[in-house]
All heavy atoms as TSV, in Angstrom:
chain	resi	resn	atom	element	x	y	z
A	1	MET	N	N	-36.906	30.639	-18.625
A	1	MET	CA	C	-36.139	29.575	-19.276
A	1	MET	C	C	-34.644	29.706	-18.975
A	1	MET	O	O	-33.988	28.759	-18.705
A	1	MET	CB	C	-36.389	29.628	-20.795
A	1	MET	CG	C	-35.797	28.464	-21.541
A	1	MET	SD	S	-36.773	27.004	-21.236
A	1	MET	CE	C	-36.219	25.967	-22.534
A	2	ASP	N	N	-34.136	30.948	-18.999
A	2	ASP	CA	C	-32.733	31.172	-18.717
A	2	ASP	C	C	-32.370	30.778	-17.299
A	2	ASP	O	O	-31.310	30.229	-17.038
A	2	ASP	CB	C	-32.357	32.619	-18.972
A	2	ASP	CG	C	-32.334	32.976	-20.462
A	2	ASP	OD1	O	-32.131	32.067	-21.259
A	2	ASP	OD2	O	-32.543	34.166	-20.780
A	3	LYS	N	N	-33.321	31.046	-16.378
A	3	LYS	CA	C	-33.090	30.730	-14.976
A	3	LYS	C	C	-32.951	29.196	-14.831
A	3	LYS	O	O	-32.095	28.722	-14.101
A	3	LYS	CB	C	-34.212	31.259	-14.120
A	3	LYS	CG	C	-34.032	30.982	-12.634
A	3	LYS	CD	C	-35.206	31.556	-11.826
A	3	LYS	CE	C	-35.003	31.255	-10.363
A	3	LYS	NZ	N	-36.140	31.665	-9.561
A	4	ASN	N	N	-33.828	28.458	-15.511
A	4	ASN	CA	C	-33.795	27.004	-15.455
A	4	ASN	C	C	-32.476	26.441	-16.019
A	4	ASN	O	O	-31.907	25.538	-15.445
A	4	ASN	CB	C	-34.984	26.430	-16.233
A	4	ASN	CG	C	-35.175	24.948	-15.970
A	4	ASN	OD1	O	-34.726	24.424	-14.948
A	4	ASN	ND2	N	-35.844	24.282	-16.898
A	5	ILE	N	N	-32.034	26.988	-17.132
A	5	ILE	CA	C	-30.761	26.543	-17.710
A	5	ILE	C	C	-29.601	26.873	-16.780
A	5	ILE	O	O	-28.693	26.049	-16.571
A	5	ILE	CB	C	-30.537	27.197	-19.084
A	5	ILE	CG1	C	-31.581	26.664	-20.101
A	5	ILE	CG2	C	-29.158	26.974	-19.610
A	5	ILE	CD1	C	-31.559	27.365	-21.431
A	6	GLY	N	N	-29.632	28.055	-16.169
A	6	GLY	CA	C	-28.621	28.428	-15.204
A	6	GLY	C	C	-28.577	27.478	-14.021
A	6	GLY	O	O	-27.496	27.073	-13.575
A	7	GLU	N	N	-29.730	27.132	-13.507
A	7	GLU	CA	C	-29.806	26.196	-12.400
A	7	GLU	C	C	-29.245	24.834	-12.790
A	7	GLU	O	O	-28.511	24.173	-12.019
A	7	GLU	CB	C	-31.231	26.065	-11.898
A	7	GLU	CG	C	-31.730	27.282	-11.154
A	7	GLU	CD	C	-33.205	27.149	-10.724
A	7	GLU	OE1	O	-33.789	26.043	-10.876
A	7	GLU	OE2	O	-33.723	28.170	-10.249
A	8	GLN	N	N	-29.589	24.358	-13.978
A	8	GLN	CA	C	-29.097	23.067	-14.469
A	8	GLN	C	C	-27.575	23.106	-14.611
A	8	GLN	O	O	-26.920	22.130	-14.256
A	8	GLN	CB	C	-29.756	22.715	-15.788
A	8	GLN	CG	C	-31.224	22.320	-15.675
A	8	GLN	CD	C	-31.871	22.017	-17.031
A	8	GLN	OE1	O	-31.361	22.430	-18.050
A	8	GLN	NE2	N	-32.980	21.295	-17.004
A	9	LEU	N	N	-27.083	24.214	-15.142
A	9	LEU	CA	C	-25.608	24.332	-15.277
A	9	LEU	C	C	-24.938	24.348	-13.912
A	9	LEU	O	O	-23.890	23.717	-13.740
A	9	LEU	CB	C	-25.243	25.621	-16.056
A	9	LEU	CG	C	-25.506	25.597	-17.575
A	9	LEU	CD1	C	-25.261	26.965	-18.151
A	9	LEU	CD2	C	-24.587	24.569	-18.227
A	10	ASN	N	N	-25.520	25.067	-12.948
A	10	ASN	CA	C	-24.942	25.082	-11.628
A	10	ASN	C	C	-24.951	23.687	-11.005
A	10	ASN	O	O	-23.983	23.281	-10.377
A	10	ASN	CB	C	-25.682	26.055	-10.721
A	10	ASN	CG	C	-25.330	27.497	-11.037
A	10	ASN	OD1	O	-24.261	27.765	-11.584
A	10	ASN	ND2	N	-26.235	28.436	-10.660
A	11	LYS	N	N	-26.072	22.976	-11.144
A	11	LYS	CA	C	-26.123	21.624	-10.622
A	11	LYS	C	C	-25.140	20.704	-11.295
A	11	LYS	O	O	-24.473	19.884	-10.641
A	11	LYS	CB	C	-27.539	21.047	-10.787
A	11	LYS	CG	C	-28.544	21.641	-9.819
A	11	LYS	CD	C	-29.927	21.035	-10.017
A	11	LYS	CE	C	-30.946	21.646	-9.122
A	11	LYS	NZ	N	-32.278	21.086	-9.302
A	12	ALA	N	N	-25.017	20.828	-12.615
A	12	ALA	CA	C	-24.069	20.012	-13.354
A	12	ALA	C	C	-22.626	20.301	-12.915
A	12	ALA	O	O	-21.801	19.396	-12.725
A	12	ALA	CB	C	-24.218	20.203	-14.860
A	13	TYR	N	N	-22.333	21.596	-12.781
A	13	TYR	CA	C	-20.989	21.993	-12.342
A	13	TYR	C	C	-20.723	21.488	-10.935
A	13	TYR	O	O	-19.606	20.979	-10.639
A	13	TYR	CB	C	-20.815	23.516	-12.383
A	13	TYR	CG	C	-19.465	23.925	-11.792
A	13	TYR	CD1	C	-18.288	23.764	-12.538
A	13	TYR	CD2	C	-19.369	24.475	-10.537
A	13	TYR	CE1	C	-17.073	24.092	-12.011
A	13	TYR	CE2	C	-18.171	24.816	-10.004
A	13	TYR	CZ	C	-17.026	24.636	-10.762
A	13	TYR	OH	O	-15.795	24.965	-10.203
A	14	GLU	N	N	-21.652	21.589	-10.028
A	14	GLU	CA	C	-21.472	21.114	-8.668
A	14	GLU	C	C	-21.271	19.593	-8.659
A	14	GLU	O	O	-20.410	19.087	-7.902
A	14	GLU	CB	C	-22.680	21.501	-7.801
A	14	GLU	CG	C	-22.559	21.093	-6.349
A	14	GLU	CD	C	-21.347	21.677	-5.657
A	14	GLU	OE1	O	-20.903	22.799	-6.008
A	14	GLU	OE2	O	-20.790	20.985	-4.763
A	15	ALA	N	N	-22.029	18.887	-9.483
A	15	ALA	CA	C	-21.826	17.420	-9.577
A	15	ALA	C	C	-20.412	17.090	-10.110
A	15	ALA	O	O	-19.768	16.188	-9.583
A	15	ALA	CB	C	-22.909	16.828	-10.463
A	16	TYR	N	N	-19.986	17.823	-11.092
A	16	TYR	CA	C	-18.636	17.620	-11.653
A	16	TYR	C	C	-17.582	17.932	-10.618
A	16	TYR	O	O	-16.620	17.195	-10.431
A	16	TYR	CB	C	-18.457	18.523	-12.883
A	16	TYR	CG	C	-17.048	18.570	-13.411
A	16	TYR	CD1	C	-16.542	17.500	-14.170
A	16	TYR	CD2	C	-16.232	19.653	-13.158
A	16	TYR	CE1	C	-15.247	17.522	-14.640
A	16	TYR	CE2	C	-14.944	19.675	-13.615
A	16	TYR	CZ	C	-14.429	18.607	-14.374
A	16	TYR	OH	O	-13.159	18.640	-14.821
A	17	ARG	N	N	-17.729	19.014	-9.895
A	17	ARG	CA	C	-16.790	19.433	-8.846
A	17	ARG	C	C	-16.709	18.358	-7.756
A	17	ARG	O	O	-15.633	17.957	-7.299
A	17	ARG	CB	C	-17.193	20.789	-8.253
A	17	ARG	CG	C	-16.166	21.405	-7.350
A	17	ARG	CD	C	-16.599	22.798	-6.887
A	17	ARG	NE	N	-17.622	22.706	-5.854
A	17	ARG	CZ	C	-17.351	22.474	-4.564
A	17	ARG	NH1	N	-16.092	22.309	-4.173
A	17	ARG	NH2	N	-18.323	22.431	-3.683
A	18	GLN	N	N	-17.851	17.858	-7.365
A	18	GLN	CA	C	-17.868	16.818	-6.306
A	18	GLN	C	C	-17.218	15.539	-6.831
A	18	GLN	O	O	-16.462	14.880	-6.084
A	18	GLN	CB	C	-19.322	16.522	-5.890
A	18	GLN	CG	C	-19.430	15.569	-4.722
A	18	GLN	CD	C	-18.793	16.091	-3.475
A	18	GLN	OE1	O	-18.971	17.234	-3.085
A	18	GLN	NE2	N	-18.031	15.250	-2.800
A	19	ALA	N	N	-17.462	15.175	-8.078
A	19	ALA	CA	C	-16.867	13.998	-8.656
A	19	ALA	C	C	-15.331	14.145	-8.671
A	19	ALA	O	O	-14.601	13.207	-8.405
A	19	ALA	CB	C	-17.396	13.731	-10.053
A	20	CYS	N	N	-14.858	15.337	-9.024
A	20	CYS	CA	C	-13.399	15.582	-9.032
A	20	CYS	C	C	-12.802	15.478	-7.636
A	20	CYS	O	O	-11.735	14.904	-7.440
A	20	CYS	CB	C	-13.100	16.961	-9.614
A	20	CYS	SG	S	-13.393	17.043	-11.396
A	21	MET	N	N	-13.529	16.009	-6.654
A	21	MET	CA	C	-13.061	15.910	-5.281
A	21	MET	C	C	-13.037	14.464	-4.789
A	21	MET	O	O	-12.082	14.032	-4.137
A	21	MET	CB	C	-13.940	16.802	-4.366
A	21	MET	CG	C	-13.699	18.256	-4.570
A	21	MET	SD	S	-14.793	19.413	-3.659
A	21	MET	CE	C	-15.330	18.553	-2.258
A	22	ASP	N	N	-14.058	13.716	-5.138
A	22	ASP	CA	C	-14.102	12.304	-4.795
A	22	ASP	C	C	-12.969	11.521	-5.430
A	22	ASP	O	O	-12.322	10.695	-4.822
A	22	ASP	CB	C	-15.454	11.665	-5.199
A	22	ASP	CG	C	-16.617	12.199	-4.391
A	22	ASP	OD1	O	-16.395	12.817	-3.338
A	22	ASP	OD2	O	-17.775	11.967	-4.822
A	23	ARG	N	N	-12.709	11.827	-6.712
A	23	ARG	CA	C	-11.589	11.193	-7.419
A	23	ARG	C	C	-10.262	11.534	-6.728
A	23	ARG	O	O	-9.446	10.637	-6.499
A	23	ARG	CB	C	-11.578	11.631	-8.852
A	23	ARG	CG	C	-10.436	11.035	-9.689
A	23	ARG	CD	C	-10.058	11.835	-10.893
A	23	ARG	NE	N	-9.617	13.177	-10.475
A	23	ARG	CZ	C	-9.777	14.271	-11.196
A	23	ARG	NH1	N	-10.357	14.213	-12.379
A	23	ARG	NH2	N	-9.359	15.429	-10.750
A	24	ASP	N	N	-10.027	12.796	-6.435
A	24	ASP	CA	C	-8.790	13.213	-5.810
A	24	ASP	C	C	-8.600	12.527	-4.464
A	24	ASP	O	O	-7.509	12.074	-4.114
A	24	ASP	CB	C	-8.734	14.720	-5.657
A	24	ASP	CG	C	-8.620	15.416	-7.001
A	24	ASP	OD1	O	-8.340	14.793	-8.013
A	24	ASP	OD2	O	-8.879	16.672	-7.003
A	25	TYR	N	N	-9.682	12.395	-3.683
A	25	TYR	CA	C	-9.611	11.739	-2.401
A	25	TYR	C	C	-9.246	10.256	-2.594
A	25	TYR	O	O	-8.416	9.699	-1.875
A	25	TYR	CB	C	-10.911	11.902	-1.659
A	25	TYR	CG	C	-10.943	11.126	-0.356
A	25	TYR	CD1	C	-10.329	11.651	0.756
A	25	TYR	CD2	C	-11.576	9.893	-0.255
A	25	TYR	CE1	C	-10.342	10.923	1.964
A	25	TYR	CE2	C	-11.581	9.181	0.937
A	25	TYR	CZ	C	-10.952	9.716	2.031
A	25	TYR	OH	O	-10.947	9.015	3.232
A	26	ALA	N	N	-9.903	9.628	-3.561
A	26	ALA	CA	C	-9.638	8.214	-3.826
A	26	ALA	C	C	-8.190	7.985	-4.291
A	26	ALA	O	O	-7.534	7.033	-3.838
A	26	ALA	CB	C	-10.589	7.667	-4.887
A	27	VAL	N	N	-7.658	8.889	-5.070
A	27	VAL	CA	C	-6.277	8.774	-5.540
A	27	VAL	C	C	-5.337	8.908	-4.354
A	27	VAL	O	O	-4.389	8.126	-4.205
A	27	VAL	CB	C	-5.962	9.838	-6.633
A	27	VAL	CG1	C	-4.463	9.948	-6.863
A	27	VAL	CG2	C	-6.692	9.490	-7.918
A	28	LYS	N	N	-5.567	9.886	-3.479
A	28	LYS	CA	C	-4.736	10.083	-2.294
A	28	LYS	C	C	-4.792	8.874	-1.397
A	28	LYS	O	O	-3.770	8.411	-0.873
A	28	LYS	CB	C	-5.183	11.319	-1.501
A	28	LYS	CG	C	-4.588	12.595	-1.951
A	28	LYS	CD	C	-5.016	13.721	-0.987
A	28	LYS	CE	C	-4.377	15.051	-1.395
A	28	LYS	NZ	N	-4.801	16.116	-0.495
A	29	GLU	N	N	-5.983	8.343	-1.199
A	29	GLU	CA	C	-6.138	7.174	-0.328
A	29	GLU	C	C	-5.407	5.974	-0.925
A	29	GLU	O	O	-4.732	5.233	-0.187
A	29	GLU	CB	C	-7.639	6.871	-0.148
A	29	GLU	CG	C	-7.922	5.809	0.868
A	29	GLU	CD	C	-9.429	5.602	1.091
A	29	GLU	OE1	O	-10.232	5.994	0.220
A	29	GLU	OE2	O	-9.774	5.049	2.117
A	30	LEU	N	N	-5.512	5.785	-2.216
A	30	LEU	CA	C	-4.825	4.683	-2.885
A	30	LEU	C	C	-3.321	4.838	-2.746
A	30	LEU	O	O	-2.588	3.850	-2.471
A	30	LEU	CB	C	-5.246	4.588	-4.337
A	30	LEU	CG	C	-4.578	3.510	-5.165
A	30	LEU	CD1	C	-4.884	2.132	-4.585
A	30	LEU	CD2	C	-5.008	3.589	-6.625
A	31	GLN	N	N	-2.803	6.045	-2.935
A	31	GLN	CA	C	-1.359	6.290	-2.781
A	31	GLN	C	C	-0.909	6.000	-1.379
A	31	GLN	O	O	0.150	5.376	-1.175
A	31	GLN	CB	C	-1.014	7.751	-3.159
A	31	GLN	CG	C	-1.099	8.016	-4.673
A	31	GLN	CD	C	-0.917	9.497	-4.984
A	31	GLN	OE1	O	-1.166	10.367	-4.137
A	31	GLN	NE2	N	-0.529	9.799	-6.207
A	32	GLN	N	N	-1.675	6.431	-0.367
A	32	GLN	CA	C	-1.294	6.180	1.014
A	32	GLN	C	C	-1.273	4.685	1.331
A	32	GLN	O	O	-0.366	4.182	1.986
A	32	GLN	CB	C	-2.282	6.888	1.966
A	32	GLN	CG	C	-1.924	6.783	3.421
A	32	GLN	CD	C	-0.586	7.429	3.749
A	32	GLN	OE1	O	-0.281	8.508	3.281
A	32	GLN	NE2	N	0.226	6.769	4.519
A	33	LYS	N	N	-2.295	3.968	0.882
A	33	LYS	CA	C	-2.357	2.543	1.095
A	33	LYS	C	C	-1.209	1.848	0.399
A	33	LYS	O	O	-0.578	0.928	0.963
A	33	LYS	CB	C	-3.688	1.968	0.630
A	33	LYS	CG	C	-4.836	2.295	1.525
A	33	LYS	CD	C	-6.136	1.663	1.087
A	33	LYS	CE	C	-7.266	1.980	2.040
A	33	LYS	NZ	N	-8.510	1.299	1.673
A	34	THR	N	N	-0.867	2.264	-0.800
A	34	THR	CA	C	0.239	1.691	-1.533
A	34	THR	C	C	1.544	1.881	-0.797
A	34	THR	O	O	2.343	0.953	-0.636
A	34	THR	CB	C	0.350	2.260	-2.959
A	34	THR	OG1	O	-0.883	2.016	-3.656
A	34	THR	CG2	C	1.519	1.687	-3.722
A	35	GLU	N	N	1.737	3.090	-0.285
A	35	GLU	CA	C	2.970	3.389	0.487
A	35	GLU	C	C	3.013	2.538	1.736
A	35	GLU	O	O	4.080	1.967	2.065
A	35	GLU	CB	C	3.031	4.887	0.853
A	35	GLU	CG	C	3.306	5.782	-0.327
A	35	GLU	CD	C	3.184	7.258	0.014
A	35	GLU	OE1	O	3.090	7.615	1.219
A	35	GLU	OE2	O	3.191	8.059	-0.928
A	36	ASN	N	N	1.890	2.396	2.424
A	36	ASN	CA	C	1.828	1.589	3.675
A	36	ASN	C	C	2.149	0.102	3.338
A	36	ASN	O	O	2.907	-0.534	4.067
A	36	ASN	CB	C	0.486	1.706	4.320
A	36	ASN	CG	C	0.276	3.050	4.958
A	36	ASN	OD1	O	1.222	3.809	5.206
A	36	ASN	ND2	N	-0.993	3.380	5.242
A	37	TYR	N	N	1.570	-0.378	2.262
A	37	TYR	CA	C	1.812	-1.812	1.891
A	37	TYR	C	C	3.261	-2.018	1.478
A	37	TYR	O	O	3.850	-3.031	1.814
A	37	TYR	CB	C	0.854	-2.243	0.793
A	37	TYR	CG	C	-0.587	-2.387	1.210
A	37	TYR	CD1	C	-1.619	-2.034	0.368
A	37	TYR	CD2	C	-0.906	-2.881	2.456
A	37	TYR	CE1	C	-2.950	-2.148	0.776
A	37	TYR	CE2	C	-2.210	-3.019	2.889
A	37	TYR	CZ	C	-3.236	-2.644	2.019
A	37	TYR	OH	O	-4.539	-2.775	2.421
A	38	MET	N	N	3.818	-1.050	0.790
A	38	MET	CA	C	5.254	-1.169	0.381
A	38	MET	C	C	6.131	-1.184	1.604
A	38	MET	O	O	7.097	-1.974	1.691
A	38	MET	CB	C	5.636	-0.040	-0.570
A	38	MET	CG	C	4.938	-0.065	-1.916
A	38	MET	SD	S	5.235	-1.594	-2.840
A	38	MET	CE	C	6.966	-1.420	-3.224
A	39	GLN	N	N	5.823	-0.347	2.591
A	39	GLN	CA	C	6.592	-0.331	3.843
A	39	GLN	C	C	6.468	-1.672	4.563
A	39	GLN	O	O	7.439	-2.224	5.052
A	39	GLN	CB	C	6.107	0.802	4.758
A	39	GLN	CG	C	6.858	0.913	6.052
A	39	GLN	CD	C	8.337	1.239	5.879
A	39	GLN	OE1	O	8.706	1.942	4.949
A	39	GLN	NE2	N	9.145	0.708	6.767
A	40	GLN	N	N	5.251	-2.207	4.627
A	40	GLN	CA	C	5.045	-3.489	5.277
A	40	GLN	C	C	5.773	-4.603	4.545
A	40	GLN	O	O	6.359	-5.477	5.176
A	40	GLN	CB	C	3.547	-3.821	5.345
A	40	GLN	CG	C	2.793	-2.976	6.318
A	40	GLN	CD	C	1.306	-3.227	6.285
A	40	GLN	OE1	O	0.810	-4.116	5.546
A	40	GLN	NE2	N	0.543	-2.496	7.089
A	41	ILE	N	N	5.809	-4.553	3.210
A	41	ILE	CA	C	6.525	-5.558	2.430
A	41	ILE	C	C	8.004	-5.501	2.721
A	41	ILE	O	O	8.653	-6.528	2.941
A	41	ILE	CB	C	6.248	-5.382	0.912
A	41	ILE	CG1	C	4.806	-5.802	0.630
A	41	ILE	CG2	C	7.228	-6.162	0.079
A	41	ILE	CD1	C	4.339	-5.422	-0.802
A	42	CYS	N	N	8.571	-4.275	2.800
A	42	CYS	CA	C	9.996	-4.125	3.080
A	42	CYS	C	C	10.282	-4.678	4.472
A	42	CYS	O	O	11.304	-5.376	4.645
A	42	CYS	CB	C	10.409	-2.653	3.011
A	42	CYS	SG	S	10.492	-2.009	1.328
A	43	GLU	N	N	9.444	-4.379	5.451
A	43	GLU	CA	C	9.681	-4.864	6.798
A	43	GLU	C	C	9.599	-6.398	6.827
A	43	GLU	O	O	10.431	-7.058	7.499
A	43	GLU	CB	C	8.637	-4.289	7.743
A	43	GLU	CG	C	8.821	-2.811	8.014
A	43	GLU	CD	C	7.681	-2.171	8.784
A	43	GLU	OE1	O	6.749	-2.890	9.193
A	43	GLU	OE2	O	7.721	-0.936	8.967
A	44	GLN	N	N	8.665	-6.972	6.126
A	44	GLN	CA	C	8.541	-8.426	6.089
A	44	GLN	C	C	9.748	-9.063	5.394
A	44	GLN	O	O	10.221	-10.125	5.814
A	44	GLN	CB	C	7.236	-8.851	5.406
A	44	GLN	CG	C	5.960	-8.471	6.166
A	44	GLN	CD	C	5.907	-9.164	7.525
A	44	GLN	OE1	O	6.247	-10.331	7.678
A	44	GLN	NE2	N	5.435	-8.431	8.502
A	45	GLN	N	N	10.222	-8.433	4.336
A	45	GLN	CA	C	11.401	-8.962	3.645
A	45	GLN	C	C	12.615	-8.936	4.570
A	45	GLN	O	O	13.424	-9.871	4.551
A	45	GLN	CB	C	11.671	-8.168	2.368
A	45	GLN	CG	C	10.705	-8.496	1.250
A	45	GLN	CD	C	10.876	-7.618	0.027
A	45	GLN	OE1	O	11.355	-6.492	0.089
A	45	GLN	NE2	N	10.515	-8.137	-1.136
A	46	GLU	N	N	12.761	-7.895	5.362
A	46	GLU	CA	C	13.860	-7.808	6.300
A	46	GLU	C	C	13.753	-8.940	7.335
A	46	GLU	O	O	14.772	-9.555	7.684
A	46	GLU	CB	C	13.909	-6.457	6.974
A	46	GLU	CG	C	14.333	-5.337	6.062
A	46	GLU	CD	C	14.232	-3.948	6.743
A	46	GLU	OE1	O	13.896	-3.886	7.942
A	46	GLU	OE2	O	14.474	-2.959	6.051
A	47	LYS	N	N	12.557	-9.152	7.803
A	47	LYS	CA	C	12.358	-10.248	8.790
A	47	LYS	C	C	12.669	-11.617	8.187
A	47	LYS	O	O	13.292	-12.455	8.802
A	47	LYS	CB	C	10.884	-10.257	9.302
A	47	LYS	CG	C	10.573	-9.136	10.229
A	47	LYS	CD	C	9.102	-9.202	10.694
A	47	LYS	CE	C	8.748	-8.037	11.562
A	47	LYS	NZ	N	7.324	-8.101	11.972
A	48	ILE	N	N	12.276	-11.794	6.934
A	48	ILE	CA	C	12.552	-13.071	6.242
A	48	ILE	C	C	14.066	-13.265	6.081
A	48	ILE	O	O	14.576	-14.364	6.317
A	48	ILE	CB	C	11.845	-13.108	4.866
A	48	ILE	CG1	C	10.333	-13.283	5.069
A	48	ILE	CG2	C	12.406	-14.246	4.013
A	48	ILE	CD1	C	9.506	-13.080	3.805
A	49	GLU	N	N	14.760	-12.198	5.701
A	49	GLU	CA	C	16.212	-12.279	5.538
A	49	GLU	C	C	16.882	-12.625	6.871
A	49	GLU	O	O	17.814	-13.439	6.923
A	49	GLU	CB	C	16.788	-10.986	4.975
A	49	GLU	CG	C	16.422	-10.760	3.513
A	49	GLU	CD	C	16.823	-9.390	2.999
A	49	GLU	OE1	O	17.561	-8.650	3.714
A	49	GLU	OE2	O	16.414	-9.033	1.886
A	50	LEU	N	N	16.435	-12.011	7.940
A	50	LEU	CA	C	16.978	-12.292	9.275
A	50	LEU	C	C	16.717	-13.738	9.659
A	50	LEU	O	O	17.624	-14.430	10.133
A	50	LEU	CB	C	16.395	-11.346	10.298
A	50	LEU	CG	C	16.824	-11.563	11.734
A	50	LEU	CD1	C	18.319	-11.367	11.891
A	50	LEU	CD2	C	16.079	-10.642	12.671
A	51	GLN	N	N	15.507	-14.195	9.423
A	51	GLN	CA	C	15.162	-15.583	9.768
A	51	GLN	C	C	15.941	-16.559	8.912
A	51	GLN	O	O	16.396	-17.597	9.393
A	51	GLN	CB	C	13.678	-15.770	9.644
A	51	GLN	CG	C	12.883	-15.074	10.713
A	51	GLN	CD	C	11.393	-15.215	10.575
A	51	GLN	OE1	O	10.891	-15.650	9.531
A	51	GLN	NE2	N	10.643	-14.857	11.610
A	52	ASN	N	N	16.146	-16.253	7.640
A	52	ASN	CA	C	16.958	-17.122	6.810
A	52	ASN	C	C	18.383	-17.179	7.287
A	52	ASN	O	O	19.026	-18.245	7.239
A	52	ASN	CB	C	16.918	-16.659	5.331
A	52	ASN	CG	C	15.596	-17.033	4.672
A	52	ASN	OD1	O	14.890	-17.956	5.078
A	52	ASN	ND2	N	15.251	-16.315	3.591
A	53	SER	N	N	18.897	-16.072	7.755
A	53	SER	CA	C	20.263	-16.027	8.284
A	53	SER	C	C	20.357	-16.905	9.535
A	53	SER	O	O	21.317	-17.673	9.698
A	53	SER	CB	C	20.631	-14.584	8.611
A	53	SER	OG	O	21.879	-14.547	9.272
A	54	ILE	N	N	19.387	-16.774	10.415
A	54	ILE	CA	C	19.330	-17.590	11.622
A	54	ILE	C	C	19.251	-19.067	11.271
A	54	ILE	O	O	19.956	-19.915	11.857
A	54	ILE	CB	C	18.184	-17.167	12.546
A	54	ILE	CG1	C	18.443	-15.754	13.100
A	54	ILE	CG2	C	17.980	-18.162	13.676
A	54	ILE	CD1	C	17.239	-15.136	13.810
A	55	ILE	N	N	18.419	-19.384	10.332
A	55	ILE	CA	C	18.261	-20.794	9.886
A	55	ILE	C	C	19.589	-21.324	9.337
A	55	ILE	O	O	19.998	-22.470	9.653
A	55	ILE	CB	C	17.142	-20.945	8.859
A	55	ILE	CG1	C	15.776	-20.748	9.543
A	55	ILE	CG2	C	17.173	-22.290	8.164
A	55	ILE	CD1	C	14.619	-20.581	8.602
A	56	ALA	N	N	20.258	-20.552	8.538
A	56	ALA	CA	C	21.549	-20.983	7.973
A	56	ALA	C	C	22.556	-21.216	9.066
A	56	ALA	O	O	23.310	-22.190	9.034
A	56	ALA	CB	C	22.068	-19.918	6.978
A	57	LYS	N	N	22.613	-20.335	10.083
A	57	LYS	CA	C	23.570	-20.539	11.204
A	57	LYS	C	C	23.218	-21.786	11.986
A	57	LYS	O	O	24.097	-22.565	12.342
A	57	LYS	CB	C	23.527	-19.297	12.127
A	57	LYS	CG	C	24.185	-18.100	11.556
A	57	LYS	CD	C	24.067	-16.921	12.520
A	57	LYS	CE	C	24.630	-15.639	11.874
A	57	LYS	NZ	N	24.457	-14.471	12.743
A	58	LEU	N	N	21.961	-22.003	12.256
A	58	LEU	CA	C	21.527	-23.186	12.975
A	58	LEU	C	C	21.857	-24.471	12.212
A	58	LEU	O	O	22.256	-25.468	12.783
A	58	LEU	CB	C	20.050	-23.119	13.318
A	58	LEU	CG	C	19.646	-22.047	14.350
A	58	LEU	CD1	C	18.146	-21.967	14.469
A	58	LEU	CD2	C	20.270	-22.349	15.711
A	59	LYS	N	N	21.640	-24.421	10.874
A	59	LYS	CA	C	21.964	-25.592	10.082
A	59	LYS	C	C	23.475	-25.897	10.110
A	59	LYS	O	O	23.849	-27.066	10.208
A	59	LYS	CB	C	21.528	-25.361	8.629
A	59	LYS	CG	C	20.067	-25.550	8.387
A	59	LYS	CD	C	19.691	-25.355	6.922
A	59	LYS	CE	C	18.237	-25.591	6.658
A	59	LYS	NZ	N	17.901	-25.391	5.224
A	60	SER	N	N	24.284	-24.859	10.052
A	60	SER	CA	C	25.725	-25.078	10.101
A	60	SER	C	C	26.143	-25.604	11.474
A	60	SER	O	O	27.009	-26.474	11.572
A	60	SER	CB	C	26.481	-23.800	9.742
A	60	SER	OG	O	26.323	-22.819	10.752
A	61	GLN	N	N	25.522	-25.114	12.531
A	61	GLN	CA	C	25.842	-25.641	13.883
A	61	GLN	C	C	25.399	-27.099	14.010
A	61	GLN	O	O	26.114	-27.934	14.578
A	61	GLN	CB	C	25.098	-24.806	14.948
A	61	GLN	CG	C	25.667	-23.426	15.156
A	61	GLN	CD	C	24.883	-22.583	16.133
A	61	GLN	OE1	O	23.885	-23.042	16.708
A	61	GLN	NE2	N	25.296	-21.349	16.344
A	62	LEU	N	N	24.256	-27.422	13.448
A	62	LEU	CA	C	23.762	-28.806	13.495
A	62	LEU	C	C	24.688	-29.715	12.692
A	62	LEU	O	O	25.022	-30.821	13.101
A	62	LEU	CB	C	22.331	-28.871	12.966
A	62	LEU	CG	C	21.659	-30.248	12.969
A	62	LEU	CD1	C	21.575	-30.793	14.407
A	62	LEU	CD2	C	20.280	-30.159	12.353
A	63	ALA	N	N	25.128	-29.272	11.527
A	63	ALA	CA	C	26.035	-30.049	10.702
A	63	ALA	C	C	27.334	-30.260	11.419
A	63	ALA	O	O	27.909	-31.383	11.395
A	63	ALA	CB	C	26.246	-29.348	9.390
A	64	ALA	N	N	27.836	-29.246	12.143
A	64	ALA	CA	C	29.079	-29.379	12.907
A	64	ALA	C	C	28.924	-30.393	14.026
A	64	ALA	O	O	29.806	-31.186	14.265
A	64	ALA	CB	C	29.524	-28.009	13.412
A	65	GLN	N	N	27.776	-30.346	14.687
A	65	GLN	CA	C	27.555	-31.301	15.787
A	65	GLN	C	C	27.442	-32.716	15.251
A	65	GLN	O	O	27.938	-33.661	15.851
A	65	GLN	CB	C	26.287	-30.937	16.557
A	65	GLN	CG	C	26.422	-29.750	17.461
A	65	GLN	CD	C	25.138	-29.442	18.206
A	65	GLN	OE1	O	24.083	-29.998	17.921
A	65	GLN	NE2	N	25.239	-28.497	19.145
A	66	ASN	N	N	26.767	-32.877	14.111
A	66	ASN	CA	C	26.616	-34.213	13.515
A	66	ASN	C	C	27.961	-34.739	13.025
A	66	ASN	O	O	28.222	-35.962	13.080
A	66	ASN	CB	C	25.618	-34.197	12.352
A	66	ASN	CG	C	24.181	-34.055	12.868
A	66	ASN	OD1	O	23.894	-34.396	14.037
A	66	ASN	ND2	N	23.278	-33.582	12.046
A	67	ALA	N	N	28.856	-33.887	12.588
A	67	ALA	CA	C	30.186	-34.290	12.091
A	67	ALA	C	C	31.050	-34.727	13.289
A	67	ALA	O	O	31.913	-35.600	13.136
A	67	ALA	CB	C	30.839	-33.143	11.365
A	68	ASN	N	N	30.801	-34.155	14.442
A	68	ASN	CA	C	31.617	-34.507	15.623
A	68	ASN	C	C	31.194	-35.836	16.257
A	68	ASN	O	O	31.893	-36.381	17.069
A	68	ASN	CB	C	31.516	-33.402	16.685
A	68	ASN	CG	C	32.272	-32.173	16.271
A	68	ASN	OD1	O	33.206	-32.210	15.475
A	68	ASN	ND2	N	31.876	-31.011	16.822
A	69	ARG	N	N	30.067	-36.326	15.896
A	69	ARG	CA	C	29.558	-37.591	16.502
A	69	ARG	C	C	30.262	-38.802	15.941
A	69	ARG	O	O	30.770	-39.060	15.056
A	69	ARG	CB	C	28.079	-37.738	16.257
A	69	ARG	CG	C	27.291	-36.816	17.163
A	69	ARG	CD	C	25.835	-37.106	17.026
A	69	ARG	NE	N	25.059	-36.133	17.799
A	69	ARG	CZ	C	23.761	-36.066	17.791
A	69	ARG	NH1	N	23.070	-36.875	17.053
A	69	ARG	NH2	N	23.155	-35.213	18.527
């Protein structure tokens, strides 16, 4: 009987240990993906700001050309 209980405890502990490892892996993976997405968002925001700047310059050039007509 003691052997059976010991085996059950070992199996339960191994299942718990594996679940903890799976959880830790999932947390790491989520953190990495979050960091990657944040980096991509920053890059996209920089591109948007640059494009908005270009658009503003082009609009002012167009307005100047229209004023000269």
